[in-house]
C-alpha positions as CSV (number, residue, x, y, z in Angstrom):
1,M,0.0,0.0,0.0
2,K,2.8,2.4,0.9
3,K,4.6,1.6,-2.3
4,I,1.4,2.5,-4.4
5,L,1.0,5.8,-2.5
6,F,4.6,6.6,-3.1
7,I,4.3,5.9,-6.9
8,L,1.1,8.1,-7.0
9,L,2.9,10.9,-5.2
10,M,5.9,10.7,-7.6
11,L,3.5,10.8,-10.5
12,S,1.7,13.9,-9.1
13,L,5.1,15.6,-8.5
14,S,6.3,14.9,-12.0
15,Y,3.0,16.3,-13.5
16,K,3.4,19.4,-11.4
17,C,7.0,19.9,-12.4
18,L,6.1,19.4,-16.1
19,A,3.2,21.9,-15.8
20,Q,5.4,24.4,-14.0
21,K,8.0,24.1,-16.7
22,E,5.4,24.6,-19.4
23,L,4.0,27.7,-17.6
24,I,7.5,29.3,-17.0
25,G,8.2,32.0,-19.6
26,F,6.7,34.9,-21.4
27,W,3.1,34.9,-22.8
28,E,1.1,37.3,-24.9
29,G,-2.7,37.4,-25.5
30,A,-5.9,39.3,-24.6
31,I,-8.9,39.6,-22.3
32,E,-12.2,39.8,-24.1
33,V,-14.8,41.4,-21.9
34,M,-17.9,43.6,-22.4
35,G,-17.3,43.7,-26.1
36,T,-13.8,45.0,-25.7
37,Q,-10.4,43.4,-26.2
38,L,-7.6,44.3,-23.8
39,I,-4.1,43.2,-24.8
40,I,-2.2,41.4,-22.0
41,K,1.3,40.1,-21.4
42,A,2.3,37.7,-18.7
43,E,5.5,36.3,-17.4
44,F,5.9,33.4,-15.0
45,I,9.3,32.7,-13.3
46,E,10.6,30.1,-10.9
47,E,12.3,31.4,-7.8
48,N,13.5,29.1,-5.0
49,S,11.2,26.3,-6.3
50,S,8.1,28.5,-6.2
51,L,6.3,30.2,-9.0
52,S,5.6,33.9,-9.3
53,G,4.2,36.0,-12.1
54,K,3.4,39.4,-13.3
55,L,0.9,40.9,-15.8
56,D,0.9,43.9,-18.2
57,I,-2.2,45.5,-19.5
58,P,-0.7,48.2,-21.8
59,Q,-4.0,49.9,-22.8
60,Q,-4.6,50.6,-19.1
61,L,-1.0,51.8,-18.5
62,A,-0.6,48.9,-16.1
63,I,2.8,47.2,-16.1
64,G,4.3,44.6,-13.9
65,L,1.1,43.9,-11.8
66,P,2.0,41.0,-9.5
67,L,-0.1,37.8,-9.8
68,S,-1.1,35.7,-6.9
69,N,-2.6,32.3,-6.1
70,I,-1.0,30.7,-9.2
71,Q,-2.3,27.2,-9.6
72,F,-1.4,24.7,-12.3
73,S,-1.7,21.0,-13.1
74,K,-1.1,18.8,-16.1
75,D,-3.7,20.5,-18.2
76,S,-5.0,23.6,-16.4
77,A,-3.7,26.9,-15.0
78,S,-5.3,29.7,-12.9
79,F,-4.1,32.8,-11.2
80,E,-5.5,36.0,-9.7
81,L,-4.8,39.7,-9.9
82,F,-5.4,41.7,-6.6
83,L,-6.5,45.2,-7.5
84,S,-8.1,46.4,-4.2
85,P,-10.1,44.8,-1.3
86,G,-13.0,43.1,-2.9
87,N,-11.8,43.7,-6.4
88,I,-9.9,40.7,-7.6
89,A,-9.5,39.6,-11.3
90,S,-9.5,35.8,-11.7
91,F,-8.2,33.8,-14.7
92,S,-8.8,30.1,-15.1
93,G,-8.0,28.2,-18.3
94,I,-6.9,25.0,-20.0
95,L,-3.1,24.7,-20.3
96,S,-1.5,23.1,-23.3
97,K,2.2,23.3,-24.2
98,D,2.1,26.8,-25.7
99,S,-1.3,28.3,-24.9
100,V,-3.8,28.9,-22.1
101,Q,-7.4,29.7,-22.8
102,G,-10.3,30.1,-20.4
103,D,-12.5,32.3,-18.3
104,F,-11.9,35.8,-16.9
105,S,-14.0,37.4,-14.1
106,Q,-13.8,40.6,-12.1
107,S,-16.4,42.2,-9.8
108,G,-19.3,40.2,-11.3
109,V,-18.2,40.9,-14.9
110,K,-17.3,37.8,-16.9
111,G,-15.3,37.3,-20.1
112,T,-12.7,35.1,-21.6
113,F,-8.9,35.3,-22.0
114,Y,-6.1,33.6,-23.9
115,L,-2.3,33.6,-23.7
116,I,0.2,32.2,-26.2
117,K,3.8,31.5,-25.3
118,S,6.2,33.7,-27.2
119,E,9.7,35.1,-27.1
120,K,10.1,38.1,-24.9
121,K,11.1,41.0,-27.2
122,E,13.7,43.3,-25.8
123,E,12.6,46.9,-25.9
124,K,14.9,49.2,-27.9
125,T,16.8,51.4,-25.4
126,F,17.4,55.1,-25.8
127,F,19.6,55.4,-22.7
128,L,23.2,56.8,-23.0
129,P,26.1,54.9,-21.5
130,A,26.2,56.0,-17.9
131,E,29.3,58.2,-17.5
132,Y,28.3,59.2,-14.0
133,I,28.0,57.9,-10.4
134,E,24.7,56.5,-9.1
135,E,24.0,56.2,-5.4
136,E,21.1,54.8,-3.4
137,V,20.0,57.4,-0.9
138,V,17.5,57.8,2.0
139,F,16.0,60.9,3.3
140,Y,13.1,61.7,5.7
141,N,10.1,64.0,6.0
142,D,9.6,63.9,9.8
143,D,9.4,60.1,10.4
144,I,8.5,59.1,6.8
145,K,11.4,57.5,5.1
146,F,12.0,58.0,1.3
147,T,14.3,56.0,-0.9
148,G,15.8,57.2,-4.2
149,T,18.7,57.4,-6.6
150,L,21.1,60.3,-6.7
151,S,23.2,60.5,-9.9
152,Y,26.0,63.0,-10.5
153,P,28.9,63.4,-12.9
154,K,32.3,61.8,-12.2
155,A,34.0,65.1,-12.6
156,K,34.8,67.4,-9.6
157,G,31.7,69.2,-8.1
158,P,29.8,70.8,-6.7
159,F,27.1,70.4,-9.4
160,P,23.7,72.1,-10.1
161,A,21.0,69.6,-9.2
162,V,17.5,68.7,-10.4
163,I,14.9,67.0,-8.2
164,L,12.3,65.1,-10.1
165,I,8.6,65.2,-8.9
166,S,6.2,62.7,-10.4
167,G,2.7,63.2,-11.7
168,S,-0.6,62.2,-10.1
169,G,-0.9,58.7,-8.7
170,Q,1.8,57.1,-6.6
171,Q,5.0,56.4,-8.7
172,E,8.3,54.7,-8.2
173,R,11.4,56.8,-8.8
174,D,11.7,56.0,-12.5
175,E,8.1,57.3,-13.2
176,D,7.5,54.2,-15.3
177,V,4.4,54.7,-17.4
178,A,3.4,51.7,-19.5
179,G,7.1,50.7,-19.8
180,F,8.4,54.2,-20.6
181,K,10.8,55.1,-17.7
182,V,10.3,58.8,-18.0
183,F,12.4,60.0,-15.0
184,A,15.1,57.4,-15.5
185,L,15.7,58.6,-19.0
186,I,15.8,62.3,-17.9
187,A,18.3,61.5,-15.2
188,N,20.4,59.5,-17.6
189,Y,20.8,62.5,-20.0
190,L,21.1,65.2,-17.4
191,S,23.8,63.3,-15.3
192,N,25.8,62.7,-18.5
193,T,25.9,66.4,-19.2
194,G,27.0,67.9,-15.9
195,F,24.0,67.9,-13.6
196,A,23.1,65.9,-10.5
197,V,19.6,64.4,-10.4
198,L,17.6,63.1,-7.5
199,R,14.6,60.9,-8.3
200,Y,12.8,59.2,-5.4
201,D,10.0,56.7,-4.7
202,D,6.7,58.4,-3.8
203,R,5.0,57.5,-0.5
204,G,4.1,53.8,-0.4
205,M,6.1,53.0,-3.5
206,G,9.5,51.2,-3.8
207,G,11.3,51.5,-0.4
208,S,9.4,54.6,0.8
209,D,7.1,54.6,3.7
210,A,3.4,55.1,3.0
211,G,2.4,57.3,5.9
212,N,-1.3,58.1,6.0
213,L,-2.1,58.2,2.2
214,E,-5.8,58.6,2.7
215,E,-5.2,62.0,4.4
216,A,-2.5,63.1,1.8
217,T,-3.0,65.9,-0.7
218,S,-0.7,67.7,-3.1
219,K,0.4,69.9,-0.2
220,T,1.6,66.7,1.6
221,F,3.6,65.7,-1.5
222,A,5.1,69.2,-1.7
223,E,6.4,68.7,1.9
224,D,8.0,65.5,0.7
225,A,9.6,67.2,-2.2
226,F,11.0,69.9,0.0
227,A,12.4,67.3,2.3
228,A,14.3,66.0,-0.8
229,F,15.6,69.6,-1.4
230,S,16.8,69.9,2.2
231,F,18.6,66.6,2.0
232,L,20.3,67.5,-1.3
233,S,21.4,71.0,-0.1
234,K,23.6,69.3,2.6
235,R,25.4,67.0,0.1
236,K,29.0,68.0,-0.7
237,E,28.6,67.1,-4.3
238,I,25.8,69.6,-4.8
239,D,25.9,73.4,-5.2
240,P,23.2,74.4,-2.7
241,K,22.5,77.7,-4.6
242,K,21.7,75.8,-7.8
243,I,19.0,73.2,-6.8
244,G,15.7,73.2,-8.6
245,F,12.7,71.0,-9.5
246,L,11.5,69.3,-12.6
247,G,7.9,68.4,-12.1
248,H,5.7,66.4,-14.4
249,S,2.0,67.2,-14.5
250,E,0.9,67.3,-10.8
251,G,4.6,67.3,-10.0
252,A,4.9,70.6,-11.9
253,M,2.0,72.0,-9.8
254,I,3.9,70.9,-6.6
255,G,7.1,72.5,-7.8
256,T,5.1,75.7,-8.3
257,M,3.8,75.6,-4.8
258,L,7.3,75.2,-3.4
259,A,8.9,78.0,-5.6
260,A,6.2,80.4,-4.5
261,E,7.0,79.7,-0.8
262,H,10.8,79.0,-0.8
263,K,13.0,81.6,-2.4
264,E,16.0,79.4,-2.1
265,I,14.7,77.2,-5.0
266,A,16.9,78.1,-7.9
267,F,14.7,77.1,-10.9
268,L,11.6,75.3,-12.1
269,I,11.1,73.1,-15.1
270,L,7.4,72.5,-15.6
271,M,6.7,69.4,-17.7
272,A,3.1,69.5,-18.9
273,G,2.2,71.6,-15.8
274,P,-1.2,73.1,-15.1
275,G,-1.7,76.8,-15.3
276,I,-5.4,76.6,-14.5
277,T,-7.4,75.1,-11.6
278,G,-7.8,71.4,-11.2
279,E,-11.5,71.7,-12.0
280,Q,-10.7,73.4,-15.3
281,I,-8.0,70.8,-16.0
282,V,-10.5,67.9,-15.5
283,L,-13.2,69.4,-17.6
284,S,-10.9,70.3,-20.5
285,Q,-9.4,66.9,-20.2
286,I,-12.7,65.1,-20.4
287,E,-13.8,67.1,-23.4
288,A,-10.5,66.6,-25.3
289,I,-10.3,62.8,-24.6
290,I,-13.9,61.9,-25.5
291,R,-13.9,64.2,-28.5
292,A,-10.7,62.5,-29.7
293,S,-12.4,59.1,-29.1
294,G,-15.2,60.0,-31.6
295,A,-18.0,61.0,-29.2
296,S,-20.9,63.2,-30.5
297,E,-21.4,66.8,-29.2
298,E,-24.4,65.6,-27.2
299,E,-22.3,62.9,-25.5
300,I,-19.5,65.4,-24.8
301,Q,-21.9,67.9,-23.2
302,N,-23.6,65.2,-21.1
303,A,-20.2,64.0,-19.8
304,I,-19.2,67.6,-18.9
305,E,-22.5,68.3,-17.1
306,S,-22.2,65.0,-15.2
307,Q,-18.6,65.9,-14.2
308,K,-19.7,69.4,-13.0
309,R,-22.3,67.8,-10.7
310,I,-19.7,65.5,-9.3
311,M,-17.3,68.4,-8.6
312,E,-20.1,70.4,-6.9
313,A,-20.6,67.4,-4.6
314,V,-16.8,67.2,-4.0
315,K,-16.6,70.9,-3.1
316,T,-19.7,71.0,-0.8
317,D,-19.7,67.3,0.4
318,R,-23.4,67.3,-0.4
319,G,-25.5,65.5,-3.0
320,W,-23.7,62.1,-2.9
321,E,-26.9,60.1,-3.0
322,E,-27.9,61.8,-6.2
323,I,-24.4,61.3,-7.6
324,K,-24.6,57.6,-6.8
325,E,-28.0,57.3,-8.5
326,M,-26.6,59.1,-11.6
327,T,-23.6,56.8,-11.6
328,I,-25.9,53.7,-11.5
329,E,-28.0,55.1,-14.3
330,D,-24.9,55.7,-16.4
331,L,-23.7,52.2,-15.7
332,K,-27.1,50.8,-16.8
333,K,-27.0,52.8,-20.0
334,S,-23.5,51.6,-20.8
335,I,-24.6,48.0,-20.2
336,E,-27.7,48.4,-22.4
337,E,-25.4,49.5,-25.3
338,L,-23.3,46.2,-25.0
339,P,-24.0,43.2,-27.3
340,A,-26.4,40.7,-25.9
341,E,-23.7,38.1,-25.3
342,A,-21.6,40.6,-23.3
343,R,-24.6,41.6,-21.1
344,A,-25.3,37.9,-20.5
345,E,-21.8,37.5,-19.0
346,M,-22.3,40.4,-16.4
347,D,-23.8,40.5,-13.0
348,I,-26.3,43.4,-13.4
349,S,-28.1,42.9,-10.1
350,D,-28.9,46.0,-8.0
351,S,-26.2,45.1,-5.4
352,A,-23.6,44.6,-8.2
353,L,-24.4,48.0,-9.7
354,E,-24.2,49.7,-6.3
355,E,-20.9,48.1,-5.6
356,R,-19.4,49.4,-8.9
357,A,-20.9,52.8,-8.4
358,D,-19.4,53.0,-4.9
359,L,-16.0,52.0,-6.3
360,Q,-16.2,54.8,-8.9
361,I,-17.2,57.4,-6.4
362,K,-14.6,56.5,-3.8
363,G,-11.8,58.1,-5.8
364,V,-13.4,61.5,-6.2
365,R,-14.4,61.6,-2.5
366,S,-10.7,61.6,-1.4
367,K,-9.0,64.6,0.3
368,W,-6.5,64.6,-2.5
369,Y,-9.1,65.1,-5.2
370,R,-10.9,67.8,-3.3
371,F,-7.7,69.7,-2.9
372,F,-6.7,69.2,-6.5
373,I,-9.8,70.5,-8.2
374,Q,-9.9,73.7,-6.0
375,Y,-6.2,74.5,-6.2
376,D,-5.3,77.4,-8.6
377,P,-1.6,77.3,-9.6
378,A,-1.9,80.8,-11.2
379,K,-2.0,82.3,-7.7
380,D,1.4,80.7,-6.8
381,L,2.9,81.3,-10.2
382,E,2.2,85.0,-9.6
383,K,4.8,84.8,-6.7
384,V,7.5,82.8,-8.6
385,K,10.6,84.9,-9.3
386,C,13.1,82.1,-10.1
387,P,13.9,81.1,-13.7
388,V,11.1,78.9,-15.2
389,L,11.1,76.6,-18.2
390,A,7.5,75.5,-19.1
391,L,7.2,72.7,-21.6
392,F,3.9,71.4,-23.3
393,G,2.9,68.7,-25.7
394,E,0.8,69.8,-28.8
395,K,-1.2,66.5,-28.6
396,D,-1.4,66.3,-24.8
397,L,-5.1,65.6,-24.0
398,Q,-4.5,65.7,-20.2
399,V,-3.0,69.1,-19.8
400,L,-4.0,71.1,-22.9
401,A,-1.0,73.0,-24.3
402,N,-2.5,76.3,-25.5
403,L,-4.9,76.7,-22.6
404,N,-2.3,76.1,-19.9
405,E,0.6,77.9,-21.6
406,T,-1.5,81.1,-21.9
407,A,-2.6,81.0,-18.2
408,M,1.0,80.3,-17.1
409,K,2.5,83.2,-19.2
410,K,-0.1,85.6,-17.8
411,A,0.7,84.6,-14.2
412,L,4.5,84.8,-14.6
413,E,4.2,88.2,-16.3
414,K,2.1,89.4,-13.4
415,A,4.8,88.1,-11.0
416,G,7.3,90.3,-12.8
417,N,9.4,87.2,-13.6
418,K,12.2,88.3,-15.9
419,N,13.4,84.8,-16.9
420,F,10.8,82.4,-18.1
421,T,10.5,80.4,-21.3
422,T,7.6,78.4,-22.6
423,K,7.6,75.9,-25.5
424,I,5.1,73.6,-27.2
425,F,6.6,70.5,-28.7
426,K,4.9,69.4,-32.0
427,D,3.2,66.0,-32.0
428,A,4.1,65.4,-28.3
429,N,1.7,63.7,-25.9
430,H,1.5,64.1,-22.1
431,L,4.7,62.0,-21.7
432,F,6.4,64.0,-24.6
433,Q,6.4,60.9,-26.8
434,K,5.8,61.5,-30.5
435,A,2.1,60.7,-30.7
436,D,-0.6,60.0,-33.3
437,S,-3.8,60.8,-31.4
438,G,-2.6,61.7,-27.9
439,L,-5.1,59.2,-26.4
440,L,-3.9,57.5,-23.2
441,D,-4.3,53.9,-24.6
442,E,-1.7,54.8,-27.2
443,Y,1.1,55.4,-24.7
444,A,2.2,51.8,-24.3
445,F,2.6,51.3,-28.1
446,L,4.8,54.2,-28.8
447,E,8.6,54.2,-28.8
448,K,10.0,54.6,-25.3
449,K,11.7,57.9,-26.0
450,F,11.0,61.6,-26.0
451,V,10.2,63.6,-29.2
452,D,13.3,64.8,-31.0
453,G,15.0,67.7,-29.3
454,Y,13.1,67.5,-26.0
455,L,15.9,66.5,-23.7
456,E,18.4,68.7,-25.6
457,Y,16.1,71.7,-25.1
458,I,16.1,71.1,-21.3
459,I,19.9,70.6,-21.2
460,D,20.6,73.8,-23.3
461,W,18.3,75.8,-21.0
462,L,20.0,74.5,-17.8
463,Q,23.5,75.0,-19.2
464,E,22.7,78.6,-20.3
465,N,21.3,79.5,-16.9
466,F,23.4,77.5,-14.5
467,T,26.8,76.6,-16.0
468,D,29.6,78.4,-17.8
469,K,29.4,76.1,-20.8
470,K,27.1,75.2,-23.7
471,R,26.2,71.6,-24.6
């Protein structure tokens, strides 16, 4: 009897090992749900005899999402993607040597998925050989620890320094958006041309402490960025009179707050930075994005009116029940427009619709969002006297170039600022990639580099203002 059990156990282990070997590697495929196809890429690796995996959903700018509860056998494979409490995406399929096909579900929505094993393609790199020193650093804002990378030339210092501040949403130090390492590439070029660069992990990302993120606003993140400034000003490699900020999107807004308050900040580089209120940013963004997506004028106006009602509730903290009812009605309309087979795969019960509505509303009820829509960067720009370089993308649908450039110029002129430059880069999107439409789902499929001349423009401006040499 023991011998039979031992043979069965050995057979089970051999099947498991075989399946694990078949699963290990790089896979490409898609999720098909609610009449939409989302491209996905998965990678499974073996570490210390255990299996781990990660998933990319490029159209949603989601890269490297960790997979959990990975199960496999001779002919099946399943795994889960944890998104938030109560929001878990599940994949369960039939495994053959080079494909997995099966069912996908998330929050009552059902669909299918497939993955096909393929060779992992190495992304073309646009980084220069690193002719500089890179150092892992730690600094603190009160008791919150931040981790980052300080890069600086091998030559004798002290050097002018640039601190990078990321856009909205918590980011790691490289500001990796759909595989495009925005800040890593900026640091690479600047540190190769005579400048020190500090990029750091936002609260709760990488090695940085989270603190109380639910209470955090842009003002909180500004305090974090100034802690980075204070840390850098004490480094012997750095010229403390030549430290400035390069902020992207919300990061530009944060840099503006700091320069208005702290006169020791030497300069600002505003990368797709707002010149108008957060409320105006959101409304112009919604109009631009849905117009570029082919919506009718009626659909555009309905979306704007709905957003205005939401913002009124955010500012007054009243009318949330009506907002919830409106959100549920919008969900019902969206479901009605789906093909019959897609509707059949969804949980459209009242409780499921309420759950989805609550999930949508939660984001706009945050303290961060309330602060963001009411903050007016023009009021702080009117106090900024240091040199400013403001850069915009012609095809940016998130921070519209002409609208924000005009407001920014007006505010800096009112400040009496004698040294500011603005530039709109042709064909550039919000990440300053060369874009076709500028839509967000395009980001992941563009080359992982900036439009021609972008980095060179920044370097020339910095060298003209803060060094004795030209590039």
